[in-house]
Each structure stands twice: as structure tokens, then as C-alpha cells.
N, C-alpha and C positions, 0 to 999 in steps of 0.2 A: 722561881727557878723554871727555866724553859727546857722541856724534854723534847729532843729531836727524834726523828725517825731513826737516825743512825744510833742513838743511844739504846733504843729498844732492839734494833737489829744486832747490835754488838752483844746483847745478852742472849742471842741465839733463839729468838722467839719464832714459833711456828703457829700461825693462826689461820682459820678459815672464816669466811663471813657467811652468816645465815640468819634465821628468824627465831622468834620465841615460840615455845611449844604451847600454844593456847589451849590445845585439846588434851594435853598430858596432865590431867588433874582430876580431883574428885568432882562430884556434882556442884560443889560450892567454889570451885576454882582453886582449891588448896592442893599443894603437893610438897613433898619432902625434897629439899636440896641436899645432896650428898657431897662429901669431900670438900675440896678447896672452894667450890662455889658458895659454900655456906660461910666462908670467912668474910670479914668486912673489907671494903675497898681500901681502907687505911693500910692493910697489910700488903696489898698489891702495890700501892704507891710506895710504901717503905721498901719493898723488894727492888723496885725500879730505882729509887733514889739511892739506895744502898748498894746498887749494882750487884745484887745477890743473884748471880746467874742461875744457880740451881733452883732457887725459889721462883724466879720469874718463869723458868721453863715449866715448873710444876703448875703454876697458875695458868699458863697459856696452853699447856698440854691438856688440862682439864677443859678449857674453852674449846680447844680443837675438837675433842671428842663430843662435847655438848652440841656444838654447831653442826658437826658432821651428822649426828643423830637427827637433828632437826631437818637437814636437807634430805635425809633418807626417808623421813616419815611424812613430810608435808606433801600433799597432792600438787601436781603440776608445778613442781619446783625442782629445778636443777641446782640453782644457787640463789638464795634470797638476797644476795648482795652483789652489786657490780664491783665491789672492792676485792681485788685479788692480792694486793700487797699485804703480806702477813704482818709486817711491822706497823703498817698504817692502821689496821684494825686494832692492834694493841694500843696504839697511841690514842685513838679516839675513845676507847674504853678508859684509858688513863685520864683523859680530860674529865669524863663523867665522875670518875672515882675521886679526883682531886676536889671536885665541887661538893661531893657528898661522901665523905670518908667513912661514915657509919653505914652506908648502904651495902648490901651484900654484893659480892663480886658477881654472882649469878644475875642479880637484878640489873646491874650496870650493863651487862652483855644483853640482857633482854630489852632494856630501854633502847639501846642502839639498833639492835636487829629489827625492832618494831618499826622504826622510822626508815630503815633501809628497805623494808619489805616492798614498798611500791615500785622499787627498781629491780625486783628480782628477775632472774633468768628462768624462764618457764621450761625450756627444753635444752638438751645438750648443745653446747656452743663451744667452738674451738677457741683456745687461748691464743691471742695475738700478741706477740712480743715485739715491741717497737723501740728502736734506738735511733736518735738523731743527735749527732755530736756526743756531748756528755749527758744528754737527757735520755731517759728510758721510761717505759711504761709497759705494763702487761694488763690487757683487758680482754674480756670475752668478745667474740665477734658480734654477738647480739647487742652488747653495750656500745660498741663502736658504731654500729648501725644506728642506734638510738641517738648517739651524739651527733652523727652526720645529719640526722633528721632535724635536730634542734638547730644545728648550724645552718641548714638549708632554710629553715623558717626565719632565720635572721638575715638571709640573703648572702651568706658567706660561703656556703658550699654549693657549687653549681651542678654537680653530678647527681646521680641517683643513689640514695643510701644503700650500701651493699655489705657493710661490715668489713671492707677491705681497706687497708691503709696504703695510701699513695700520695703523690704530689698534691692533688686537689684537697685531700683531707689535711695534709700538713699545712698547706697555705691557709685553709679555712680556720684551723686551730690557732695558727699564729696570729691571724687577723683578730680572732675572738680574744685571745690573750692580750693583744695590744689594746683592744677596746676596754678590757676589764683591768688594765694596768697591773698585770701579773707577768712573771717571766715568760718571754716569748720562746718557748721550747719547741712548739710545733707538734708536741705529743700529748695524748690525753692523760696527763699525769694526775696525781691525787688532788692537787690544788685546783686544777681545771675541772675535774669531775665534780668536785664539791660545789662548784658554781651552778651546776645543773641539778643539784639535789637540795632545794631550799628547806625541806623538812629536816634533813640531816644537819644542815648548816645551823638551823635555828636551835636545835637541841644542843649542839656544841657551843654556839654563841652564848646561850644561857649559862652553860657550864663555865665558859670563859669569864662571864661577868661575876660569877660567884667565886671563881679562883683565877685571878688575873694572870697567874704564872703559867696558865695553859697555853699562852702564846696568841699571836694575832691570827685572824682568819679573814679571807677575802669577803667582799660583799656578795650576797646571794642574788640569784635571779628569782623571777616569779615561779609559781608551781609548774614544774615540767615533768612530773612523774609519769611513769608508765612506758614500757617498751616490750 
């Protein structure tokens, strides 16, 4: 069974992306997981598949608070993830949970945020909302600047990376998407961003191999972390 972003969005999820609290533990790295985070992934998967809106909201409200706390306590961190689409974060966690249903919900979030950390936003960065035709995306200016840099390295972006979206960025993204044989939206949508995050892709690809119904994913690039 393939779960789309729309499926989770319809359940009314609200998620923020961030990192795992490596320092929040005793001297041996142990800590207590409270509330819904201590439940198994199978229960999250069941809530999604059963379209139990209230239960899904409870899971993701817990994740929202957990991740917000991480952002607030980690040094030099405005947001540990370039992903701003709330439904997308929930979908990625769902992939991991389908692959390991006995894993704790908190552990699944931690796995994802650890691989997202190399792409974190270090300082406050404005949200850029982009719409081209039916396609839309919302990314931080710092993330867009990083994407422009990667596009420039590929000879697709001719200007200077500035984190501003315009014709040059749209054309470069469209050319990149054409090269990668994905929908040519001209916006830095989730499928496109994933191609610039090989660590994240590899974790999700492994999950997809264990649970084929997590859906297809595009081919990754080489390591392009850091911005």
C-alpha cells in the first residue's frame, strides 16, 4: 500500500523537522521516553492506514514538541532540517516505521533527524514560498542558497547563490529535474531536495527495500551535505 503526502495531510498532521538529542541522557546515553514516543511504530502505521485522524494528530503533536525542543536546545541550530513540509516529515518517518514496526516511534524520528542534521540551518533564515503553475514549495532561504550552489557546481545556475528565487533559479532547477528524469516543476520540491541529500535518501531507500509499499524514490546524487 502506497501512502501519499496527501494521505497524511488529510489527517491534519503538523510536524517540524529537527535533530536527535544526543546530549539529553545519563552518562551511559540512556534516557526515558515519555508519552506517545514510547509506542511502537506499528501503532503509528496503524493510525495512518486506519485514517484515525485523532490518533495521527496525537503522534505528530508529540513529534512536534519533541523536535521543537531539540531546535531550542542544540547550539548553532535554527532548524536541523531543510524540510519544512509538515506532511513530508511525517511520510518519511512512516517509511522507517513500515520497515521496522517494532521500533519505538521516538527512535524512528531520531534516525531520520540524525541523517538530516548535516543539512541543518545554523541561523535564522526566512521562509521562501514558491509557486509555479500547480507546483509549490516552501524552503528556507539558506536551503535555497545551498541548492543554487549545487546547481552552479553542475553548470546549471549562472548567477551568484543568494537564496532568492527568480527566473535563473527556476530554469536551473528545471534543467536539473530534466537531467534526473523527474517532474520538471522548476521549484525546489521535496523530490528534488531529496536528490541533494544522499544520506537521507539511503536511509529511506533501505526502508523501501524492507517494506516495498513505501513507494519509489529517485536516484541519489553523491554526498552534497553542508550549507
